[in-house]
N, C-alpha and C positions, 0 to 999 in steps of 0.2 A: 425671256431669255432663263429666268428662274425656272419656270414651269419646264423647260425642255430639259434642264440639268437634273430637275427632280424626277422627270420621266425617264430618262435615261437610267439613274440610278436605281429606281423602283425596277424597270424592265430588268436590270442585270441581279437585281435580287430575287426576282421572280425565277429567272432562267437557273440560279441557284440555289434554289428552293428555300430561300431565308426570309421571304415575305411573312409579315404578320398577318392575322385577319383583316387588321385596319388598313394596312398598306395594300392588300388585295383589293379591297374595296376602292380606295384611292386610285391605283391603278387603272381599274375598269372605267372609273368615270373620266380620268384624264385621256385616255386613248380612244374613248367612245366620241369624244368631242371632234367636231370637224376640222377646227384650227389646228388640231394634233395629228390628223391623218398623214400628213406628208412625213412628220417624224417618226410615226410608226412603221411606216412603209420602209423608212431608212433604217431603222434599227433591226428589222427582219432582213433586209437586204444586206446589211451589213455581217450578220451573222452567218449569210448563206457565203459570203466570200471570204469567210475567215480561213476557212480550210484549203488544201490543195486540190480540192475538185476541179473539173475542167471548167473553164468560165462559160456562165450561162448567157444565152443571148439575150438581148433588151425584153423581147416580147416573151421569152420563156420566164425570166424573173419577173416580171409582172405578172404573169398567171400565177406563178407559184406564190406570189406574196400574197395575192388576193385570196388564194385558196387557205394559205397557212395563218394568214389574218383572222379568218372567219372562224377557224378552230381555235386558236389562243383566247380569241374575245368569247368564244362560247366556254372554254375552260375556265377562264378567269371569272366568267358569270356565275360559272358552277361552284367555284370555291368560294365565293362572298358568302359569309355566314349567315344565318337567319337571324333576325333580331332577337329573336327567342333564346338563341344561344350564341350569344357574341365570344366565347371562349373558343369555339371549335376550329381547329386548326385547318389548314388547306392541305388538300391532297398532295402525295408527290408529284413532282415535275413529270415524272415518268409517265403519268397517266396522258400528258400532253402529247407525247410522242408515240404512245400506243394509239390514240386517235388519229394523229397524222398518218400513221401507218394504214389504220384501217381505211382511210380516206384514198391513201393511194391505191389500195385494191380496188377501190370504186371507180377512182377517174383513172386507172392505168397509166399515172405519168412517172416517168422514169426520173425527172426532175425531182418530183416531191420525195422519190425514194433516197435520191440523194442528199437531199435536205435532211431526212431523218438520220440518214448514216452518218452525216456531218456532225450532228449533236450526239448521237450514240457515240461516236469516237472519241469526241471532246469529254463525254461522261465518263468513258472508261478510261481515258487519260489522266482524268482529273483524279479518279479513284486511286490509280497506279502511283500517281504523285503524290497522294496522301497517304500511302501505306508507308509504315515504319517498322523497324526492328530494334529492339534494344536488348543487348546481351550482357550480363554480369558475368565476370570472372569470379573465381575464388577469391574472398575477401572484400568483395563489392557489394553494396546494396544500393537500390534506388527507387526514388518515388517520383511516380510518373502521374501526370495530371491530364486526362484526356480532354476534348473539346465539349463535353456535356457537364464538366464538373466531377466525373469519376476520378478516384483516386487509387492507386495501385503501387503497393509496397512489396517491389521485387525483390526475392533473397538472392544470396551469391549462386554462382553457376546455375542460372536461369535463363530463359530466352523468352521473350514475348513480342509478338507481332500484331499490329493492328492498323486499321485505318482510321486515320484521326477526323472522320467524318461519317455520317450515316451511309449504310451501304445497303439497299434495297429494304429500307424501312427497319433496320436491324444496327445494333451496336455490336461488333464481332471483334473478338480477340483470339489468338492462339498462343497458348501457353505451354513449355516445356520447362520444368522447374517448380518453384514454389512462389507463391505471391498472396498476399492479404489484400482483398477487395473491399472499397467502400464505393458501391455503385449508385449514382445519382438516380433519383426516382423519375422514370418516364414509362407510363404506362403503355404509351402509343407505339414506342420504340424499345422493344424487349433486348437486354444485354445478353450476349451468349459467349462462353469460352469455350474453345476446342481445345482438349487435353487427348491427343490419341484419339481413340474410338469412344472416348467420355466427353459427353457434352453437358454443360452448366448453363441453365436458363434463368435470369432473373428480370426484376424490373427495377427494384431499387431495394438495397440490401447490403449487408456485410457479411464476408464469409472468407474461409482461407482454402486454398486449392495447392495440394502436392501432387506433381505431375512428373514421375520418374520414369521416363520411358527406357532407361536402361535395367531397371529392375521390375518393369511392366508392373508397377504399383501405382494406383491414382488415389486421392481422397478429397473429399469437400466437406469442409466443417462448417455450419451456421452459425453465426454470432448474432444477426439480428434479421429479421423478415423471413421470406419463404424463398426456398431454392429448387428447383427441378434439376435432378440429375438422370441422365439416359445413358443407356449403354446402346452404341450404335453397331449395326452390321457393317460390312465392306461397303456395301452401296448406300451408307448413310442411314438407311430403314432402322426406327428404333425397336431394339429387343426387348428391352425393359426400361422402366423408369420409377424412381422414387421421388417423393416430395419431401423435403427436409425443412424443420423448423428449428428455432434457436436451441442451442446444445445437443444436436443431432448430426451426425456423420454418416457420410456414404462412402465405401471403399470399393473400387473396381480393380479388379485383377484380370489383366489382358489376357494373361497366360492361359487362366482358367476359363476365361469368358463369365466371370460372375459379377454381380452388382448387388452388394448388401449394404445394409443400414443399422444403425446401432444409436444408443443415447450416450453422451457424455458427460461426467459431472461437472465440468466447468469450462469455461470459454477463455478464463484468464490467462492461461498460457500464450493463447494466440495474439492477444491483444498486447501482450509483452513484446513477443518475438517479431512484431512488425518493426519495433523500436530497438531490436538488436538483443533482447535479453532473452536468454534461452531457459525455459523451465522444464525440469524433470521430476516426474514422481513414481519412481520406481521403472526408470528405463533401462536397459542394458547398456552398459560402458561403451561398447562396441558403435552403438548408435550415437551416443554423444560424441564420442570422438570423431565419427564421421562428420557430424555437424561442425565441429571444432576445424578440422580440416579446410570445409568450405568457407567457414566464415573468417579463418585467418591464414588461408592459402599456404598453410606449415604441413610438413611432412610429420605424422606423429605414428608411431608404432606401438603395438599394445601386446604385452607378453600374454599366453594362453591363460595365465592365472587370474589376469585382471578381466578376461572376456566374460566370464560368467557373473562378474558382480552387477549389482543395481544402482543406479544413480538417484539421489534424491537432492534437490537445490536449484537454484538459481545462477546463471553465470553473465555476467554484463560483458559483452562482446566489443564494447567500447574501449575496455581495459586491456593493457597487453597480455599477449598469449602466456608469458610465465606467470602471472597472477592466477588467471582462471585454472591453469593446468595444476598450480599449486592447490587451489580450492579444491580440485578434483580429485587429487589423489589423497588429500587429506579425509575426505569424505570415504573413500572407500579403503583407506588404510595401505595405501600404495606409496611409491617413490617415483620419482621423475627424474631424468638425466637428460642433458643435452648433447646432442652430437653433432658431427659437421654435417649431416642431413636434415636434422631437426631434433626431434623429442622422443623418447622412449620410456613408457610407463611400465614400471616392474612391480611385480607382486601385487598383493590387494587381498580382497575380503576373504579369498580362499586360503590364504595363508593359516597355519596354524600355529 
């Protein structure tokens, strides 16, 4: 009885592509035993009957079970790692379905095709059900933890879409906005971020991405590790690609279809920004105010005299908006007043 429960558990993990190499080996040993043959047939039969396909006749089901069982046994046997490399991970379960499809072409069995389609539908539905979308409004920040241990600090007014599992051997997300990534290392399963027509691919590293679809400006700044950034054509073909290392940044201009790279003096502001601390070193005040609007969800107007000022300093957005605005106007020699709609910054560095 214990063996049967264990076999059922391992077989489910195998179908979900969650078996470790040792479990693959154990599963093969157990289902190869004569006393477990009936149970193995039953497990396959159960999978056949899960969907809404037309019921199979008994002789059809027996025939398909025999054929599929031989394929699965061959596939599991092929996935058992050699003794010289016990850490080798199993292939994706998709290989099994490809082999089943090839077998169908040989034997010309419509029922075998239905079996393949059955599992394809289950797999696609599973991917769809695991797809998630998180949206932050102005004034919101979120920390997201993915299934593989990757951490994402999502900035205000940003959207991220992801499947919380592997998809075709990749870990993929789509970003519109800004986020800081700490990607868990996994050489076998690259991590890919889609931002408009900019594609960022990594194995395990930390970096920041700005993806502003409204302004057609995108950037990737690397903190640790190596990052590949590519500019894609409309058909997803790579037009150009750059490889970045720590303290390097790639900028993609969608309107001009250009991808450039440069070095930056420090990545300290990025590390602070993921925790809500905004650092500026000679940044135009309109850009600073734009950040304040997103982080505080407040209307802030800026007089023309203040627009040419440069800002130096740090602002902790966990503090009230009144405090950071007083800090900003003190730095540029301006004043701030509150209105019914929000705030207005008056005067500044250009005053004589």
